C-alpha positions as CSV (number, residue, x, y, z in Angstrom):
1,M,-31.3,-116.7,155.2
2,Q,-28.4,-118.2,153.2
3,L,-27.3,-116.5,150.1
4,L,-25.7,-118.3,147.3
5,E,-23.6,-117.6,144.3
6,A,-24.2,-119.5,141.1
7,S,-22.3,-119.8,137.9
8,I,-24.5,-120.7,134.9
9,M,-23.3,-121.2,131.4
10,A,-25.6,-120.3,128.5
11,R,-25.7,-118.7,125.0
12,G,-26.5,-115.1,125.1
13,Q,-30.2,-115.3,124.1
14,Q,-29.8,-111.7,123.1
15,R,-29.0,-110.8,119.5
16,W,-26.6,-107.9,120.2
17,I,-24.6,-110.3,122.5
18,E,-24.4,-113.1,120.0
19,E,-23.4,-110.7,117.1
20,A,-20.7,-108.9,119.3
21,T,-19.2,-112.2,120.6
22,E,-19.5,-114.4,117.6
23,G,-19.8,-112.0,114.7
24,Y,-17.1,-109.6,115.8
25,G,-15.1,-111.9,118.1
26,A,-15.5,-109.5,121.1
27,K,-14.9,-110.3,124.7
28,L,-17.9,-109.3,126.8
29,R,-18.4,-108.1,130.4
30,I,-21.9,-107.1,131.6
31,I,-21.1,-105.3,134.8
32,R,-24.6,-104.3,136.1
33,S,-28.1,-104.9,134.9
34,K,-31.4,-103.6,136.2
35,R,-35.1,-104.2,135.3
36,S,-36.5,-101.8,132.7
37,H,-40.2,-100.9,132.2
38,G,-40.3,-102.1,128.7
39,R,-41.3,-105.7,127.9
40,D,-38.4,-108.0,128.4
41,E,-35.9,-105.0,128.5
42,V,-33.1,-104.5,131.0
43,L,-30.7,-101.7,131.6
44,Q,-27.1,-102.9,131.5
45,V,-23.7,-101.5,131.9
46,F,-21.3,-103.4,129.5
47,E,-17.8,-103.6,128.4
48,L,-16.6,-105.0,125.1
49,V,-12.9,-105.7,124.0
50,V,-12.5,-106.1,120.4
51,D,-9.7,-105.9,117.7
52,E,-9.2,-102.2,117.1
53,G,-9.8,-102.8,113.3
54,R,-13.4,-104.1,114.1
55,K,-14.2,-101.6,116.9
56,E,-16.0,-99.0,114.7
57,G,-17.9,-101.7,112.9
58,L,-19.1,-103.1,116.2
59,L,-20.0,-99.7,117.5
60,E,-22.1,-99.0,114.3
61,Y,-23.9,-102.3,114.7
62,L,-24.8,-101.6,118.3
63,K,-26.3,-98.2,117.3
64,R,-28.8,-100.0,114.9
65,A,-29.2,-103.4,116.6
66,P,-32.9,-104.2,116.6
67,D,-33.0,-105.3,120.2
68,V,-31.2,-102.2,121.4
69,S,-33.7,-99.3,122.2
70,E,-31.1,-97.0,123.8
71,L,-27.4,-96.7,123.7
72,S,-25.1,-94.4,125.6
73,M,-21.3,-94.7,125.2
74,I,-19.4,-93.8,128.3
75,H,-15.9,-94.4,127.0
76,T,-14.1,-95.7,124.0
77,S,-10.4,-96.4,123.8
78,Q,-8.0,-98.7,122.0
79,G,-10.1,-101.8,121.2
80,R,-12.5,-101.2,124.0
81,L,-16.1,-100.1,124.3
82,Y,-17.8,-99.2,127.6
83,G,-21.4,-97.9,127.9
84,L,-25.0,-98.2,129.0
85,M,-27.7,-99.7,127.0
86,R,-31.5,-100.5,127.2
87,A,-32.2,-103.8,125.4
88,R,-34.2,-107.0,125.3
89,G,-32.5,-110.0,126.9
90,A,-34.2,-113.2,127.9
91,I,-31.6,-114.4,130.4
92,M,-31.0,-111.1,132.2
93,R,-34.9,-110.6,132.3
94,C,-35.2,-114.1,133.9
95,I,-32.5,-113.1,136.5
96,A,-34.2,-109.9,137.3
97,D,-37.7,-111.4,137.5
98,S,-36.5,-114.2,139.8
99,D,-35.1,-111.7,142.4
100,C,-31.6,-112.8,141.7
101,F,-28.9,-110.3,140.9
102,L,-26.3,-110.5,138.2
103,I,-22.9,-110.1,139.5
104,R,-21.1,-110.5,136.2
105,A,-21.6,-111.9,132.7
106,S,-18.6,-112.6,130.5
107,N,-17.4,-115.0,127.8
108,E,-13.9,-115.6,128.8
109,A,-14.6,-119.3,128.5
110,G,-15.4,-119.1,124.8
111,R,-18.7,-118.5,123.0
112,E,-20.9,-119.4,125.9
113,I,-21.6,-116.6,128.3
114,E,-20.9,-117.3,132.0
115,W,-23.5,-115.7,134.1
116,R,-22.6,-115.3,137.8
117,V,-25.7,-114.5,139.9
118,L,-26.5,-114.0,143.6
119,G,-29.7,-115.2,145.2
120,T,-31.4,-117.3,147.9
121,R,-32.0,-120.9,147.3
122,R,-35.7,-120.1,146.4
123,S,-34.8,-117.3,144.0
124,L,-32.2,-119.5,142.2
125,K,-34.7,-122.2,141.9
126,G,-37.1,-119.6,140.4
127,L,-34.5,-118.6,137.9
128,M,-34.0,-122.2,136.7
129,R,-37.8,-122.5,136.2
130,R,-37.8,-119.3,134.2
131,L,-34.9,-120.4,132.0
132,A,-36.5,-123.7,131.4
133,G,-39.8,-122.1,130.7
134,R,-38.2,-120.0,128.0
135,R,-36.4,-123.1,126.7
136,I,-33.1,-121.6,127.2
137,E,-30.4,-124.3,127.2
138,Y,-28.1,-123.8,130.2
139,R,-25.9,-125.7,132.5
140,V,-25.1,-124.9,136.2
141,V,-21.3,-125.0,136.8
142,S,-21.3,-124.3,140.5
143,I,-23.5,-123.1,143.4
144,A,-21.8,-122.1,146.6
145,E,-22.3,-119.9,149.7
146,A,-21.7,-116.2,148.7
147,K,-18.6,-114.6,149.9
148,Q,-18.2,-111.2,151.5
149,R,-16.8,-108.5,149.2
150,K,-16.4,-104.7,149.1
151,G,-16.8,-104.5,152.8
152,L,-20.3,-105.7,152.8
153,T,-21.7,-109.2,153.7
154,A,-23.6,-110.9,150.8
155,R,-26.8,-110.5,152.7
156,Q,-26.2,-106.7,153.2
157,E,-25.4,-106.3,149.5
158,W,-28.4,-108.3,148.5
159,L,-30.8,-106.2,150.6
160,L,-29.2,-102.9,149.5
161,R,-29.4,-103.9,145.8
162,S,-33.1,-105.0,146.3
163,A,-34.0,-101.7,147.9
164,Y,-32.0,-99.8,145.3
165,E,-33.4,-101.6,142.2
166,R,-37.0,-101.4,143.4
167,G,-36.8,-97.6,143.9
168,Y,-36.8,-97.6,147.7
169,F,-34.4,-94.7,147.7
170,D,-36.1,-92.7,145.0
171,S,-38.3,-89.7,145.6
172,P,-41.2,-90.4,145.4
173,K,-40.4,-93.9,146.5
174,G,-40.9,-96.7,144.0
175,V,-41.7,-99.2,146.8
176,R,-42.5,-98.8,150.5
177,L,-40.6,-100.5,153.3
178,R,-43.3,-102.8,154.2
179,A,-44.1,-104.0,150.7
180,L,-40.3,-104.6,150.0
181,A,-39.9,-106.5,153.3
182,E,-42.9,-108.7,152.2
183,E,-41.2,-109.4,148.8
184,L,-37.9,-110.3,150.5
185,G,-39.6,-112.5,153.1
186,I,-38.3,-110.6,156.2
187,S,-39.9,-108.2,158.7
188,A,-40.1,-104.5,158.0
189,P,-38.1,-103.6,161.3
190,T,-35.4,-106.1,160.3
191,L,-35.1,-104.7,156.8
192,H,-35.1,-101.1,158.0
193,E,-32.4,-101.8,160.6
194,S,-30.2,-103.6,158.0
195,L,-30.4,-100.8,155.6
196,R,-29.6,-98.3,158.2
197,R,-26.5,-100.3,159.4
198,T,-25.4,-100.8,155.8
199,Q,-25.7,-97.2,154.9
200,K,-23.8,-96.1,158.0
201,K,-21.1,-98.6,157.3
202,L,-20.7,-97.3,153.7
203,L,-20.6,-93.7,154.8
204,R,-18.1,-94.6,157.5
205,E,-15.8,-96.3,155.0
206,H,-16.2,-93.4,152.5
207,F,-15.2,-90.7,154.9
208,E,-12.4,-92.8,156.4
209,N,-11.0,-93.4,153.0
210,S,-11.5,-89.8,152.0
211,G,-9.4,-88.7,155.1
212,Q,-6.5,-90.8,154.0
213,R,-6.0,-89.0,150.8
């Protein structure tokens, strides 16, 4: 199973993003996103860099933005806002519903947002269909084989994220192993062994790094 990383340029299609980046001139990074139970909502960890003089105004806007149902600020500093929010977002919901994963979203290239996503060829095609179905204008900048990062292969990271986001590690479990394996198109024993090896690898790296301090 080949995993691909795609770069897609598109407007925010989310009012708070458009207001933050265009109205307040902020630079945006969406670091993580996850499905939410609400219609079209996603949970997202974000970072905004804005002129210090406009920071308080942007923060007040986020607190009352109509598409934001929950906001928790984790850290604020000189011209920087970092937090967690639950909000409606067409593009991010398309990403989540297509079984792709958001690696990063940012507007370093200008007003357009660059959405970097990880997925299989099938899930990326599904993402394109969903974006087109919602009449979201976008352009694909690149699609390439995903690279290994943070000690995990792209496949290991994809499987681990899939299990985490679908509640496999929750108690009680949000999804059972067999059902998750069917969703991902692999056998249950293969998924179980991959998750076991990945967890062991992460634990080994954690304890090795802890011992070096």
